[in-house]
TORPA-4810 file (N, C-alpha, C, O; in nm, 3 decimals):
<nodes>
NODE_1_1.377_2.284_2.965_1.235_2.291_2.998_1.198_2.177_3.092_1.119_2.195_3.184_M
NODE_2_1.254_2.061_3.069_1.219_1.944_3.150_1.262_1.962_3.295_1.187_1.928_3.386_N
NODE_3_1.382_2.016_3.318_1.428_2.033_3.456_1.347_2.141_3.527_1.317_2.128_3.646_S
NODE_4_1.311_2.250_3.456_1.230_2.354_3.518_1.091_2.301_3.553_1.036_2.335_3.658_F
NODE_5_1.034_2.218_3.466_0.904_2.159_3.494_0.912_2.067_3.616_0.820_2.065_3.698_A
NODE_6_1.020_1.993_3.628_1.037_1.906_3.746_1.053_1.988_3.873_1.000_1.950_3.978_N
NODE_7_1.125_2.098_3.867_1.142_2.185_3.984_1.007_2.242_4.026_0.974_2.245_4.144_I
NODE_8_0.928_2.288_3.929_0.796_2.342_3.961_0.704_2.233_4.017_0.623_2.260_4.106_M
NODE_9_0.716_2.112_3.966_0.632_2.002_4.016_0.667_1.969_4.161_0.577_1.942_4.241_A
NODE_10_0.793_1.969_4.194_0.835_1.942_4.332_0.791_2.057_4.422_0.742_2.034_4.533_V
NODE_11_0.808_2.182_4.375_0.770_2.298_4.456_0.621_2.303_4.482_0.579_2.346_4.590_A
NODE_12_0.539_2.263_4.387_0.394_2.270_4.405_0.338_2.151_4.482_0.227_2.157_4.534_S
NODE_13_0.414_2.043_4.489_0.364_1.924_4.554_0.301_1.826_4.456_0.263_1.715_4.495_G
NODE_14_0.289_1.865_4.330_0.230_1.779_4.228_0.319_1.658_4.198_0.271_1.556_4.150_F
NODE_15_0.446_1.669_4.227_0.541_1.561_4.205_0.504_1.437_4.286_0.535_1.325_4.246_F
NODE_16_0.439_1.456_4.401_0.400_1.344_4.486_0.298_1.253_4.420_0.281_1.138_4.461_L
NODE_17_0.229_1.302_4.318_0.130_1.222_4.247_0.194_1.119_4.155_0.129_1.022_4.114_M
NODE_18_0.321_1.138_4.122_0.391_1.044_4.034_0.355_1.060_3.888_0.367_0.965_3.811_G
NODE_19_0.311_1.178_3.849_0.272_1.204_3.710_0.396_1.206_3.623_0.494_1.272_3.655_Y
NODE_20_0.392_1.133_3.512_0.504_1.125_3.418_0.456_1.163_3.278_0.460_1.082_3.186_K
NODE_21_0.413_1.285_3.263_0.365_1.330_3.133_0.463_1.426_3.070_0.576_1.442_3.118_G
NODE_22_0.422_1.490_2.962_0.508_1.588_2.896_0.541_1.705_2.990_0.459_1.741_3.075_P
NODE_23_0.659_1.763_2.975_0.698_1.874_3.064_0.602_1.992_3.060_0.580_2.057_3.162_P
NODE_24_0.544_2.021_2.944_0.450_2.135_2.935_0.327_2.111_3.022_0.282_2.203_3.091_A
NODE_25_0.274_1.989_3.021_0.158_1.957_3.105_0.195_1.963_3.253_0.119_2.014_3.335_N
NODE_26_0.311_1.912_3.285_0.359_1.914_3.423_0.375_2.057_3.473_0.337_2.089_3.586_L
NODE_27_0.433_2.142_3.389_0.455_2.281_3.425_0.324_2.357_3.442_0.306_2.429_3.540_L
NODE_28_0.232_2.341_3.349_0.105_2.413_3.356_0.020_2.366_3.473_-0.048_2.446_3.538_M
NODE_29_0.022_2.237_3.501_-0.054_2.184_3.614_0.004_2.234_3.745_-0.070_2.267_3.837_T
NODE_30_0.135_2.239_3.755_0.200_2.289_3.876_0.169_2.436_3.899_0.145_2.477_4.013_S
NODE_31_0.168_2.513_3.793_0.133_2.655_3.805_-0.013_2.670_3.848_-0.044_2.754_3.932_I
NODE_32_-0.101_2.590_3.791_-0.243_2.596_3.829_-0.263_2.558_3.976_-0.344_2.619_4.045_A
NODE_33_-0.190_2.459_4.023_-0.199_2.420_4.164_-0.153_2.535_4.253_-0.220_2.568_4.352_I
NODE_34_-0.041_2.596_4.220_0.009_2.707_4.300_-0.087_2.825_4.300_-0.108_2.888_4.404_N
NODE_35_-0.145_2.856_4.185_-0.242_2.966_4.178_-0.368_2.937_4.257_-0.430_3.029_4.310_L
NODE_36_-0.406_2.811_4.266_-0.527_2.775_4.341_-0.501_2.772_4.491_-0.590_2.806_4.569_A
NODE_37_-0.382_2.733_4.532_-0.354_2.720_4.675_-0.306_2.850_4.740_-0.316_2.864_4.862_L
NODE_38_-0.255_2.944_4.662_-0.202_3.069_4.720_-0.309_3.149_4.794_-0.282_3.193_4.906_A
NODE_39_-0.430_3.171_4.739_-0.531_3.245_4.816_-0.573_3.173_4.943_-0.597_3.236_5.046_P
NODE_40_-0.582_3.041_4.936_-0.619_2.964_5.055_-0.512_2.979_5.163_-0.544_2.991_5.282_M
NODE_41_-0.387_2.978_5.123_-0.278_2.997_5.217_-0.286_3.137_5.279_-0.261_3.152_5.399_T
NODE_42_-0.320_3.237_5.200_-0.334_3.373_5.252_-0.448_3.387_5.351_-0.434_3.457_5.452_G
NODE_43_-0.560_3.321_5.326_-0.674_3.327_5.418_-0.638_3.262_5.551_-0.670_3.315_5.657_V
NODE_44_-0.573_3.148_5.545_-0.534_3.081_5.669_-0.431_3.166_5.744_-0.436_3.174_5.867_I
NODE_45_-0.340_3.228_5.672_-0.241_3.316_5.735_-0.310_3.433_5.805_-0.272_3.470_5.916_A
NODE_46_-0.411_3.491_5.741_-0.483_3.602_5.802_-0.552_3.558_5.931_-0.548_3.629_6.031_M
NODE_47_-0.612_3.442_5.929_-0.682_3.393_6.048_-0.586_3.355_6.160_-0.625_3.348_6.276_R
NODE_48_-0.461_3.330_6.125_-0.360_3.297_6.226_-0.271_3.417_6.259_-0.166_3.403_6.321_R
NODE_49_-0.316_3.535_6.217_-0.248_3.662_6.247_-0.106_3.663_6.194_-0.013_3.704_6.264_H
NODE_50_-0.088_3.619_6.072_0.042_3.622_6.004_0.030_3.713_5.882_-0.081_3.751_5.843_R
NODE_51_0.143_3.747_5.822_0.144_3.836_5.707_0.078_3.769_5.587_0.126_3.667_5.537_S
NODE_52_-0.030_3.827_5.541_-0.106_3.769_5.430_-0.024_3.776_5.301_-0.013_3.676_5.229_V
NODE_53_0.032_3.891_5.271_0.108_3.908_5.147_0.227_3.813_5.142_0.252_3.750_5.038_L
NODE_54_0.298_3.801_5.251_0.412_3.711_5.256_0.370_3.567_5.228_0.435_3.497_5.151_L
NODE_55_0.261_3.523_5.291_0.218_3.385_5.274_0.154_3.359_5.139_0.161_3.246_5.089_W
NODE_56_0.093_3.459_5.079_0.043_3.441_4.942_0.161_3.424_4.846_0.157_3.339_4.757_V
NODE_57_0.266_3.504_4.864_0.384_3.490_4.780_0.452_3.355_4.801_0.496_3.292_4.705_L
NODE_58_0.460_3.311_4.926_0.516_3.179_4.953_0.427_3.072_4.890_0.478_2.973_4.835_I
NODE_59_0.296_3.090_4.896_0.204_2.996_4.835_0.217_2.991_4.683_0.203_2.884_4.624_G
NODE_60_0.244_3.105_4.620_0.266_3.106_4.476_0.392_3.032_4.438_0.399_2.969_4.332_L
NODE_61_0.493_3.038_4.525_0.620_2.972_4.495_0.620_2.824_4.533_0.677_2.742_4.462_A
NODE_62_0.556_2.790_4.645_0.570_2.654_4.698_0.440_2.574_4.705_0.444_2.457_4.744_L
NODE_63_0.328_2.630_4.670_0.203_2.556_4.659_0.163_2.479_4.784_0.139_2.538_4.889_G
NODE_64_0.155_2.348_4.771_0.107_2.262_4.879_0.199_2.267_5.001_0.152_2.255_5.114_A
NODE_65_0.328_2.286_4.979_0.421_2.292_5.092_0.394_2.415_5.179_0.404_2.408_5.302_W
NODE_66_0.359_2.527_5.117_0.325_2.647_5.193_0.196_2.627_5.272_0.185_2.671_5.386_A
NODE_67_0.100_2.561_5.211_-0.027_2.534_5.279_-0.003_2.446_5.402_-0.058_2.472_5.509_L
NODE_68_0.077_2.343_5.386_0.108_2.255_5.500_0.182_2.333_5.608_0.154_2.316_5.727_V
NODE_69_0.276_2.418_5.567_0.354_2.495_5.665_0.265_2.589_5.746_0.280_2.597_5.868_A
NODE_70_0.173_2.660_5.681_0.089_2.754_5.754_-0.011_2.680_5.842_-0.053_2.733_5.945_I
NODE_71_-0.048_2.559_5.804_-0.137_2.481_5.889_-0.065_2.428_6.012_-0.127_2.411_6.118_L
NODE_72_0.064_2.402_6.001_0.141_2.348_6.113_0.184_2.458_6.209_0.187_2.436_6.331_I
NODE_73_0.217_2.576_6.156_0.265_2.684_6.242_0.156_2.728_6.340_0.039_2.732_6.305_L
NODE_74_0.196_2.759_6.463_0.097_2.807_6.559_0.051_2.949_6.525_0.116_3.020_6.449_P
NODE_75_-0.060_2.987_6.581_-0.114_3.120_6.559_-0.024_3.223_6.625_0.030_3.199_6.733_S
NODE_76_-0.008_3.337_6.561_0.074_3.446_6.613_-0.016_3.537_6.698_-0.069_3.636_6.649_N
NODE_77_-0.032_3.503_6.825_-0.127_3.574_6.911_-0.075_3.710_6.955_-0.153_3.792_7.003_V
NODE_78_0.053_3.736_6.940_0.109_3.866_6.979_0.072_3.976_6.880_0.072_4.094_6.916_D
NODE_79_0.041_3.940_6.759_0.009_4.039_6.657_-0.135_4.087_6.676_-0.221_4.010_6.718_A
NODE_80_-0.160_4.214_6.646_-0.298_4.263_6.655_-0.382_4.200_6.545_-0.330_4.167_6.438_P
NODE_81_-0.511_4.182_6.569_-0.596_4.124_6.465_-0.605_4.217_6.345_-0.595_4.339_6.361_P
NODE_82_-0.623_4.162_6.226_-0.633_4.248_6.107_-0.759_4.331_6.113_-0.860_4.287_6.166_P
NODE_83_-0.753_4.454_6.057_-0.872_4.538_6.059_-0.981_4.479_5.971_-0.955_4.425_5.863_P
NODE_84_-1.103_4.490_6.019_-1.216_4.440_5.941_-1.317_4.552_5.922_-1.337_4.635_6.011_T
NODE_85_-1.377_4.553_5.809_-1.482_4.651_5.779_-1.617_4.583_5.767_-1.712_4.638_5.711_N
NODE_86_-1.625_4.464_5.818_-1.750_4.389_5.810_-1.788_4.340_5.947_-1.699_4.292_6.016_Y
NODE_87_-1.906_4.348_5.991_-2.021_4.407_5.924_-2.014_4.559_5.930_-1.955_4.616_6.022_P
NODE_88_-2.074_4.626_5.833_-2.069_4.772_5.831_-2.147_4.831_5.947_-2.246_4.775_5.993_P
NODE_89_-2.102_4.944_5.992_-2.173_5.013_6.099_-2.302_5.073_6.044_-2.323_5.076_5.923_T
NODE_90_-2.386_5.120_6.131_-2.514_5.176_6.086_-2.494_5.302_6.003_-2.578_5.336_5.921_S
NODE_91_-2.382_5.373_6.025_-2.355_5.493_5.944_-2.324_5.458_5.799_-2.354_5.535_5.709_D
NODE_92_-2.264_5.342_5.777_-2.227_5.303_5.640_-2.347_5.249_5.563_-2.344_5.244_5.440_A
NODE_93_-2.449_5.209_5.631_-2.564_5.147_5.564_-2.653_5.246_5.501_-2.754_5.209_5.440_A
</nodes>
């Protein structure tokens, strides 16, 4: 359990804080960080014309490292913009 908690802490970026608590707390905090950062990573990926699902999954696995990676990567301008249904047309109102 201790080694798995340490792996999750490194993957989420929580290890950088230097927290030395029980493995259960380390594991649960790392999971919470990854769950909180994954949607943010997906939103940034969408705005940079990258695969949202892929980056959300990477965000769930790597937390802060995925967020840093998507912020560093340049925008994929060759890809078509994602379809939007907002604002609704007058027919939908």
